[in-house]
C-alpha positions as CSV (number, residue, x, y, z in Angstrom):
1,X,-7.2,31.0,-12.7
2,X,-8.9,31.3,-16.3
3,X,-12.0,31.7,-16.4
4,X,-14.5,28.9,-19.2
5,X,-16.2,30.9,-21.1
6,X,-19.7,30.4,-21.8
7,X,-20.8,27.8,-23.9
8,X,-24.2,27.9,-25.7
9,X,-25.4,24.4,-27.2
10,X,-28.0,24.2,-29.4
11,X,-30.7,20.8,-30.5
12,X,-32.5,21.4,-32.8
13,X,-35.7,18.8,-32.0
14,X,-38.6,18.3,-35.0
15,X,-41.5,15.3,-34.5
16,X,-39.0,13.4,-31.4
17,X,-41.4,13.9,-28.4
18,X,-40.7,10.7,-27.8
19,X,-36.9,11.1,-27.0
20,X,-37.3,14.5,-25.3
21,X,-37.1,13.1,-21.6
22,X,-33.9,10.9,-22.7
23,X,-32.2,13.4,-24.4
24,X,-32.8,16.1,-21.4
25,X,-31.1,13.1,-19.3
26,X,-28.3,13.0,-21.0
27,X,-27.3,16.5,-21.7
28,X,-27.5,16.6,-18.3
29,X,-24.5,14.7,-17.8
30,X,-22.6,17.5,-19.9
31,X,-19.6,18.0,-17.9
32,X,-19.2,21.8,-18.2
33,X,-20.6,24.5,-15.0
34,X,-24.1,25.0,-14.8
35,X,-23.6,28.5,-14.6
36,X,-21.6,28.6,-18.1
37,X,-23.6,26.4,-20.3
38,X,-26.8,27.2,-21.9
39,X,-28.3,24.6,-23.9
40,X,-31.1,25.9,-25.9
41,X,-33.4,23.5,-27.4
42,X,-35.0,23.9,-30.8
43,X,-38.5,23.6,-32.2
44,X,-40.8,24.4,-34.7
45,X,-44.2,26.1,-33.5
46,X,-47.0,23.1,-35.2
47,X,-44.8,20.2,-33.7
48,X,-46.8,20.5,-30.2
49,X,-46.2,17.0,-29.5
50,X,-42.7,17.4,-28.7
51,X,-43.1,21.0,-27.0
52,X,-45.5,19.3,-25.1
53,X,-42.8,16.6,-24.2
54,X,-40.5,19.6,-23.1
55,X,-43.1,21.2,-21.1
56,X,-43.7,18.4,-19.3
57,X,-39.8,18.2,-18.6
58,X,-39.4,20.5,-15.9
59,X,-36.0,21.9,-17.3
60,X,-32.6,23.0,-15.5
61,X,-32.5,26.7,-15.5
62,X,-29.8,26.4,-17.8
63,X,-31.7,24.7,-20.7
64,X,-34.4,26.5,-22.2
65,X,-36.9,26.5,-25.2
66,X,-37.1,28.3,-27.9
67,X,-40.0,28.1,-30.5
68,X,-39.3,28.8,-34.2
69,X,-42.3,30.5,-36.1
70,X,-44.3,29.1,-38.7
71,X,-43.0,29.5,-41.5
72,X,-43.6,27.6,-45.3
73,X,-40.0,25.9,-45.2
74,X,-39.2,23.8,-41.9
75,X,-35.9,22.9,-42.4
76,X,-32.4,22.2,-39.3
77,X,-30.6,24.6,-41.0
78,X,-33.4,27.6,-40.6
79,X,-34.3,26.3,-37.3
80,X,-30.7,26.6,-36.2
81,X,-30.5,30.6,-38.0
82,X,-33.1,31.5,-35.5
83,X,-31.4,29.9,-32.4
84,X,-28.4,31.4,-33.1
85,X,-29.7,34.6,-32.5
86,X,-30.7,33.5,-28.5
87,X,-27.5,31.6,-27.8
88,X,-25.3,33.4,-24.9
89,X,-22.1,31.9,-25.5
90,X,-19.3,32.8,-27.2
91,X,-18.8,29.1,-28.1
92,X,-21.6,27.9,-29.4
93,X,-22.0,23.7,-30.5
94,X,-24.7,21.8,-32.0
95,X,-25.9,18.4,-30.6
96,X,-28.0,16.4,-33.4
97,X,-30.6,15.2,-31.4
């Protein structure tokens, strides 16, 4: 039987503390073996409300938060580029929060 590839899913969040818990519940419904799934939640360093909501969410071990260091520009492409370096999967997808 063929082994499934590791899959990373990047989710960039900015000022989305109000949907964080609901987003995590929905991501938990992904139909893929947990040991092969790597969900990377990317949030800006200055976005303390979203960071606090994620910290309170009791993330499963296959989800993790990556904090984008402060910079002059805050854009989704910048956050996604930073997250690429943290992905473990051979397949990488992007989920829009």
